[in-house]
KOLRO-356423 format. One record per residue (C-alpha): residue number from 1; chain; x, y, z; residue in three letters. Coordinates in steps of 0.2 Angstrom, whole numbers, plus 2048, in hexadecimal, padded with zeros to 3 digits. Each point is the difference from the previous one (the first is absolute). Example, Ala and Ser with C-alpha at 12.3 -4.5 7.8 and 13.67 -1.06 7.14 Angstrom:
<1,"A",<83E,7EA,827>,"ala"> <2,"A",<806,811,7FD>,"ser"> 
END
This chain:
<1,"A",<800,800,800>,"met"> <2,"A",<807,811,7FB>,"glu"> <3,"A",<801,80F,80B>,"ala"> <4,"A",<7F6,80F,7FB>,"asn"> <5,"A",<80C,80B,7F6>,"pro"> <6,"A",<7FA,810,809>,"gln"> <7,"A",<803,7F8,811>,"val"> <8,"A",<812,7FA,7FB>,"thr"> <9,"A",<804,812,7FA>,"glu"> <10,"A",<7F9,807,810>,"asn"> <11,"A",<80B,7F4,80A>,"met"> <12,"A",<80F,805,7F7>,"lys"> <13,"A",<7FC,813,803>,"leu"> <14,"A",<7FD,7FC,813>,"ala"> <15,"A",<810,7F7,801>,"ala"> <16,"A",<809,80E,7F7>,"lys"> <17,"A",<7F8,80D,80D>,"ile"> <18,"A",<805,7F5,80E>,"phe"> <19,"A",<812,7FE,7F9>,"glu"> <20,"A",<802,813,7FE>,"glu"> <21,"A",<7F6,807,80F>,"tyr"> <22,"A",<801,7F1,80C>,"gly"> <23,"A",<809,80A,80D>,"asp"> <24,"A",<7F3,80E,7FF>,"val"> <25,"A",<7F2,7F3,802>,"ile"> <26,"A",<807,7F6,80E>,"arg"> <27,"A",<805,810,809>,"gly"> <28,"A",<7EF,807,7FF>,"thr"> <29,"A",<7F8,7F0,806>,"val"> <30,"A",<80C,7FF,80F>,"cys"> <31,"A",<7FD,812,805>,"cys"> <32,"A",<7ED,7FD,800>,"asn"> <33,"A",<7FE,7EF,807>,"val"> <34,"A",<802,7FC,813>,"ser"> <35,"A",<7FE,7ED,7FE>,"asp"> <36,"A",<811,7FB,7F8>,"arg"> <37,"A",<7F9,7EF,7FC>,"ser"> <38,"A",<7F4,808,7F4>,"met"> <39,"A",<80D,808,7F5>,"ile"> <40,"A",<803,7F1,7F4>,"asp"> <41,"A",<7ED,7FE,7FE>,"asp"> <42,"A",<7FD,812,7FC>,"ile"> <43,"A",<80E,800,7F3>,"leu"> <44,"A",<7F9,7F1,7F7>,"gln"> <45,"A",<7EF,807,801>,"asp"> <46,"A",<807,810,7F8>,"phe"> <47,"A",<809,7F7,7F3>,"phe"> <48,"A",<7EF,7F7,7FB>,"leu"> <49,"A",<7F7,811,801>,"ala"> <50,"A",<80D,807,7F3>,"leu"> <51,"A",<7FD,7F1,7F5>,"val"> <52,"A",<7ED,802,801>,"arg"> <53,"A",<801,813,7FD>,"lys"> <54,"A",<811,806,7FA>,"pro"> <55,"A",<806,812,802>,"ile"> <56,"A",<7F8,80B,7F4>,"pro"> <57,"A",<80B,806,7F2>,"ser"> <58,"A",<7FC,813,803>,"asp"> <59,"A",<808,7FF,812>,"ile"> <60,"A",<80F,80C,800>,"gln"> <61,"A",<806,7FD,812>,"asn"> <62,"A",<800,7ED,802>,"val"> <63,"A",<808,800,812>,"lys"> <64,"A",<7F2,80B,806>,"ser"> <65,"A",<7F3,7F6,7F8>,"tyr"> <66,"A",<808,7F0,808>,"leu"> <67,"A",<801,807,811>,"arg"> <68,"A",<7ED,806,7FF>,"arg"> <69,"A",<7FB,7EF,7F9>,"ala"> <70,"A",<809,7F6,80D>,"val"> <71,"A",<7F9,80B,80E>,"lys"> <72,"A",<7EE,7FE,7F9>,"asn"> <73,"A",<803,7ED,7FF>,"asp"> <74,"A",<807,800,812>,"ile"> <75,"A",<7F1,80A,806>,"leu"> <76,"A",<7F4,7F4,7F7>,"glu"> <77,"A",<808,7F1,808>,"lys"> <78,"A",<7FF,808,811>,"ala"> <79,"A",<7EE,804,7FE>,"leu"> <80,"A",<7FD,7EE,7FA>,"gln"> <81,"A",<809,7F9,80F>,"thr"> <82,"A",<7F7,80C,80C>,"lys"> <83,"A",<7EF,7FB,7F8>,"ser"> <84,"A",<805,7EE,802>,"tyr"> <85,"A",<805,802,812>,"arg"> <86,"A",<7F0,80A,804>,"ala"> <87,"A",<7F5,7F2,7F8>,"arg"> <88,"A",<809,7F3,80A>,"asn"> <89,"A",<7FF,80A,810>,"gln"> <90,"A",<7ED,803,7FD>,"lys"> <91,"A",<7FE,7ED,7FD>,"tyr"> <92,"A",<80A,7FC,810>,"ala"> <93,"A",<7F5,80C,80A>,"glu"> <94,"A",<7F0,7F9,7F9>,"leu"> <95,"A",<804,7ED,802>,"tyr"> <96,"A",<80C,7FE,80E>,"thr"> <97,"A",<7F5,809,80C>,"asp"> <98,"A",<7F2,7F3,7FC>,"arg"> <99,"A",<80C,7F1,803>,"leu"> <100,"A",<800,7FB,812>,"lys"> <101,"A",<80E,7F5,805>,"trp"> <102,"A",<7F8,7F3,80A>,"asp"> <103,"A",<809,7F7,80D>,"thr"> <104,"A",<7FD,7ED,803>,"pro"> <105,"A",<7F5,805,80F>,"glu"> <106,"A",<7F5,80B,7F5>,"asp"> <107,"A",<7FE,7F2,7F3>,"ile"> <108,"A",<7FB,7F4,80D>,"val"> <109,"A",<7F4,80C,808>,"ile"> <110,"A",<7F8,804,7EE>,"gln"> <111,"A",<7FF,7ED,7FD>,"thr"> <112,"A",<7F7,7FD,810>,"glu"> <113,"A",<7F4,80F,7FD>,"glu"> <114,"A",<7FC,7F9,7EE>,"ile"> <115,"A",<7FD,7EE,807>,"gln"> <116,"A",<7F5,808,80D>,"arg"> <117,"A",<7F6,809,7F3>,"leu"> <118,"A",<7FE,7F0,7F6>,"phe"> <119,"A",<7FA,7F7,810>,"asp"> <120,"A",<7F3,80E,802>,"ile"> <121,"A",<7FB,7FE,7EE>,"val"> <122,"A",<7FD,7ED,802>,"glu"> <123,"A",<7F7,802,810>,"ser"> <124,"A",<7F5,80F,7FC>,"arg"> <125,"A",<7FB,7FD,7EE>,"leu"> <126,"A",<7F5,7F3,7F7>,"met"> <127,"A",<80B,7F3,7F8>,"pro"> <128,"A",<7FE,806,7EE>,"his"> <129,"A",<804,812,806>,"glu"> <130,"A",<80F,7FA,80A>,"ala"> <131,"A",<806,7F6,7F1>,"glu"> <132,"A",<7FE,80F,7F4>,"ala"> <133,"A",<80A,80B,80C>,"val"> <134,"A",<80E,7F3,803>,"ile"> <135,"A",<801,7FC,7ED>,"gln"> <136,"A",<802,813,7FC>,"his"> <137,"A",<80B,806,80E>,"tyr"> <138,"A",<80A,7F1,806>,"arg"> <139,"A",<803,7F8,7EF>,"tyr"> <140,"A",<800,811,7F7>,"asp"> <141,"A",<7F5,7FA,7F2>,"arg"> <142,"A",<7F5,80B,7F5>,"asp"> <143,"A",<7EE,7FE,7FF>,"thr"> <144,"A",<800,7F4,7F1>,"gly"> <145,"A",<80E,7F5,807>,"glu"> <146,"A",<7F8,7FF,811>,"ala"> <147,"A",<7EF,7FC,7F9>,"ala"> <148,"A",<807,7F2,7F6>,"lys"> <149,"A",<809,7F9,80F>,"ala"> <150,"A",<7F0,800,80A>,"thr"> <151,"A",<7F5,7FA,7F3>,"gly"> <152,"A",<7F4,80E,7FF>,"ile"> <153,"A",<7FD,80E,7F3>,"asn"> <154,"A",<809,810,801>,"lys"> <155,"A",<7F0,80A,804>,"arg"> <156,"A",<7FC,7F5,80F>,"ser"> <157,"A",<812,801,805>,"phe"> <158,"A",<800,813,800>,"ser"> <159,"A",<7F0,800,80A>,"his"> <160,"A",<807,7F5,80D>,"tyr"> <161,"A",<811,80A,801>,"leu"> <162,"A",<7F7,810,801>,"cys"> <163,"A",<7F4,7FA,80E>,"thr"> <164,"A",<80E,7F8,809>,"gly"> <165,"A",<80B,810,800>,"leu"> <166,"A",<7F1,80A,806>,"lys"> <167,"A",<7FD,7F5,80F>,"lys"> <168,"A",<813,7FF,804>,"ile"> <169,"A",<802,813,7FF>,"arg"> <170,"A",<7F1,802,80B>,"lys"> <171,"A",<807,7F4,80C>,"phe"> <172,"A",<811,808,800>,"ala"> <173,"A",<7F8,812,803>,"cys"> <174,"A",<7F5,7F9,80E>,"glu"> <175,"A",<80E,7F7,809>,"asn"> <176,"A",<80D,80E,7FC>,"glu"> <177,"A",<80C,7F6,7F7>,"leu"> <178,"A",<80F,809,7F8>,"glu"> <179,"A",<7FA,809,7F0>,"pro"> <180,"A",<810,7FB,7F6>,"asn"> <181,"A",<7FC,7EE,805>,"ala"> <182,"A",<7EF,800,7F8>,"cys"> <183,"A",<7FC,7FB,7EF>,"phe"> 
END
Protein backbone atom coordinates (compact mmCIF):
# COMPACT_ATOMS: atom_id res chain seq x y z
CA MET A 1 0.00 0.00 0.00
CA GLU A 2 1.47 3.32 -1.06
CA ALA A 3 1.56 6.34 1.17
CA ASN A 4 -0.35 9.42 0.15
CA PRO A 5 2.08 11.66 -1.80
CA GLN A 6 0.82 14.76 0.04
CA VAL A 7 1.46 13.13 3.43
CA THR A 8 4.92 12.04 2.30
CA GLU A 9 5.72 15.58 1.20
CA ASN A 10 4.37 17.01 4.46
CA MET A 11 6.52 14.57 6.45
CA LYS A 12 9.62 15.69 4.56
CA LEU A 13 8.77 19.34 5.25
CA ALA A 14 8.16 18.62 8.94
CA ALA A 15 11.46 16.73 9.18
CA LYS A 16 13.24 19.62 7.49
CA ILE A 17 11.67 22.11 9.92
CA PHE A 18 12.70 19.97 12.89
CA GLU A 19 16.19 19.66 11.46
CA GLU A 20 16.52 23.38 10.95
CA TYR A 21 14.55 24.71 13.95
CA GLY A 22 14.70 21.76 16.35
CA ASP A 23 16.57 23.75 19.00
CA VAL A 24 13.99 26.55 18.88
CA ILE A 25 11.10 24.08 19.12
CA ARG A 26 12.67 22.07 21.96
CA GLY A 27 13.63 25.26 23.82
CA THR A 28 10.10 26.64 23.55
CA VAL A 29 8.64 23.37 24.79
CA CYS A 30 11.09 23.17 27.71
CA CYS A 31 10.35 26.75 28.75
CA ASN A 32 6.60 26.20 28.75
CA VAL A 33 6.25 22.73 30.24
CA SER A 34 6.61 22.05 33.94
CA ASP A 35 6.29 18.26 33.62
CA ARG A 36 9.54 17.17 31.96
CA SER A 37 8.16 13.72 31.18
CA MET A 38 5.75 15.33 28.70
CA ILE A 39 8.43 16.96 26.53
CA ASP A 40 8.96 14.05 24.13
CA ASP A 41 5.21 13.50 23.77
CA ILE A 42 4.66 17.18 22.98
CA LEU A 43 7.47 17.18 20.42
CA GLN A 44 6.02 14.12 18.70
CA ASP A 45 2.54 15.64 18.72
CA PHE A 46 3.92 18.87 17.30
CA PHE A 47 5.70 16.97 14.52
CA LEU A 48 2.43 15.25 13.64
CA ALA A 49 0.65 18.62 13.73
CA LEU A 50 3.17 19.94 11.21
CA VAL A 51 2.54 16.90 9.00
CA ARG A 52 -1.23 17.46 9.20
CA LYS A 53 -0.98 21.21 8.70
CA PRO A 54 2.35 22.42 7.31
CA ILE A 55 3.62 25.95 7.87
CA PRO A 56 1.92 28.25 5.35
CA SER A 57 4.24 29.44 2.61
CA ASP A 58 3.48 33.13 3.25
CA ILE A 59 4.98 33.05 6.78
CA GLN A 60 8.02 35.31 6.89
CA ASN A 61 9.25 34.74 10.44
CA VAL A 62 9.28 30.96 10.84
CA LYS A 63 10.84 31.02 14.34
CA SER A 64 8.09 33.28 15.64
CA TYR A 65 5.43 31.13 13.99
CA LEU A 66 6.91 27.95 15.51
CA ARG A 67 7.12 29.48 19.00
CA ARG A 68 3.48 30.58 18.81
CA ALA A 69 2.35 27.22 17.38
CA VAL A 70 4.25 25.29 20.07
CA LYS A 71 2.75 27.45 22.83
CA ASN A 72 -0.73 26.93 21.38
CA ASP A 73 -0.18 23.16 21.25
CA ILE A 74 1.10 23.14 24.82
CA LEU A 75 -1.87 25.18 26.01
CA GLU A 76 -4.25 22.86 24.18
CA LYS A 77 -2.55 19.82 25.71
CA ALA A 78 -2.71 21.42 29.17
CA LEU A 79 -6.42 22.16 28.75
CA GLN A 80 -7.07 18.60 27.61
CA THR A 81 -5.19 17.27 30.63
CA LYS A 82 -7.02 19.65 32.96
CA SER A 83 -10.37 18.64 31.46
CA TYR A 84 -9.45 14.95 31.76
CA ARG A 85 -8.45 15.37 35.39
CA ALA A 86 -11.61 17.37 36.14
CA ARG A 87 -13.78 14.62 34.64
CA ASN A 88 -11.95 11.97 36.63
CA GLN A 89 -12.23 14.06 39.80
CA LYS A 90 -15.97 14.52 39.28
CA TYR A 91 -16.41 10.81 38.58
CA ALA A 92 -14.46 9.92 41.71
CA GLU A 93 -16.51 12.31 43.84
CA LEU A 94 -19.78 10.96 42.49
CA TYR A 95 -19.04 7.28 42.76
CA THR A 96 -16.57 6.80 45.59
CA ASP A 97 -18.85 8.57 48.05
CA ARG A 98 -21.52 6.02 47.26
CA LEU A 99 -19.24 3.09 47.85
CA LYS A 100 -19.27 1.97 51.40
CA TRP A 101 -16.32 -0.14 52.33
CA ASP A 102 -18.04 -2.84 54.33
CA THR A 103 -16.22 -4.59 57.09
CA PRO A 104 -16.76 -8.31 57.58
CA GLU A 105 -18.97 -7.49 60.57
CA ASP A 106 -21.15 -5.21 58.42
CA ILE A 107 -21.52 -7.95 55.82
CA VAL A 108 -22.59 -10.48 58.47
CA ILE A 109 -25.10 -8.00 59.91
CA GLN A 110 -26.53 -7.26 56.46
CA THR A 111 -26.81 -10.97 55.70
CA GLU A 112 -28.63 -11.57 58.99
CA GLU A 113 -31.03 -8.67 58.31
CA ILE A 114 -31.78 -10.00 54.85
CA GLN A 115 -32.38 -13.50 56.20
CA ARG A 116 -34.68 -12.03 58.87
CA LEU A 117 -36.65 -10.22 56.16
CA PHE A 118 -37.08 -13.42 54.17
CA ASP A 119 -38.20 -15.21 57.34
CA ILE A 120 -40.83 -12.48 57.80
CA VAL A 121 -41.85 -12.87 54.15
CA GLU A 122 -42.32 -16.62 54.57
CA SER A 123 -44.22 -16.30 57.85
CA ARG A 124 -46.47 -13.30 57.05
CA LEU A 125 -47.48 -13.85 53.44
CA MET A 126 -49.64 -16.35 51.63
CA PRO A 127 -47.45 -19.08 50.09
CA HIS A 128 -47.86 -17.84 46.49
CA GLU A 129 -47.08 -14.23 47.55
CA ALA A 130 -44.04 -15.35 49.54
CA GLU A 131 -42.81 -17.42 46.61
CA ALA A 132 -43.18 -14.43 44.27
CA VAL A 133 -41.18 -12.13 46.58
CA ILE A 134 -38.49 -14.76 47.14
CA GLN A 135 -38.15 -15.53 43.42
CA HIS A 136 -37.85 -11.86 42.58
CA TYR A 137 -35.57 -10.66 45.39
CA ARG A 138 -33.62 -13.66 46.67
CA TYR A 139 -33.01 -15.23 43.27
CA ASP A 140 -32.93 -11.90 41.41
CA ARG A 141 -35.25 -13.06 38.66
CA ASP A 142 -37.31 -10.77 36.48
CA THR A 143 -41.06 -11.24 36.22
CA GLY A 144 -40.93 -13.55 33.19
CA GLU A 145 -38.24 -15.84 34.60
CA ALA A 146 -39.82 -16.01 38.04
CA ALA A 147 -43.29 -16.70 36.62
CA LYS A 148 -41.88 -19.53 34.54
CA ALA A 149 -39.99 -20.94 37.56
CA THR A 150 -43.15 -20.93 39.70
CA GLY A 151 -45.35 -22.28 36.90
CA ILE A 152 -47.80 -19.37 36.72
CA ASN A 153 -48.43 -16.68 34.14
CA LYS A 154 -46.67 -13.31 34.31
CA ARG A 155 -49.77 -11.35 35.20
CA SER A 156 -50.58 -13.54 38.19
CA PHE A 157 -46.96 -13.46 39.28
CA SER A 158 -46.92 -9.64 39.12
CA HIS A 159 -50.13 -9.52 41.15
CA TYR A 160 -48.72 -11.85 43.83
CA LEU A 161 -45.48 -9.87 43.96
CA CYS A 162 -47.26 -6.53 44.25
CA THR A 163 -49.65 -7.79 46.93
CA GLY A 164 -46.82 -9.41 48.87
CA LEU A 165 -44.69 -6.26 48.77
CA LYS A 166 -47.60 -4.12 49.98
CA LYS A 167 -48.13 -6.44 52.93
CA ILE A 168 -44.41 -6.55 53.80
CA ARG A 169 -44.07 -2.76 53.57
CA LYS A 170 -47.10 -2.30 55.79
CA PHE A 171 -45.70 -4.80 58.29
CA ALA A 172 -42.28 -3.11 58.19
CA CYS A 173 -43.77 0.32 58.85
CA GLU A 174 -46.01 -0.94 61.67
CA ASN A 175 -43.10 -2.70 63.34
CA GLU A 176 -40.60 0.08 62.64
CA LEU A 177 -38.12 -2.04 60.75
CA GLU A 178 -35.18 -0.20 59.23
CA PRO A 179 -36.34 1.62 56.08
CA ASN A 180 -33.27 0.58 54.09
CA ALA A 181 -33.93 -3.04 54.93
CA CYS A 182 -37.43 -2.94 53.41
CA PHE A 183 -38.26 -4.07 49.91
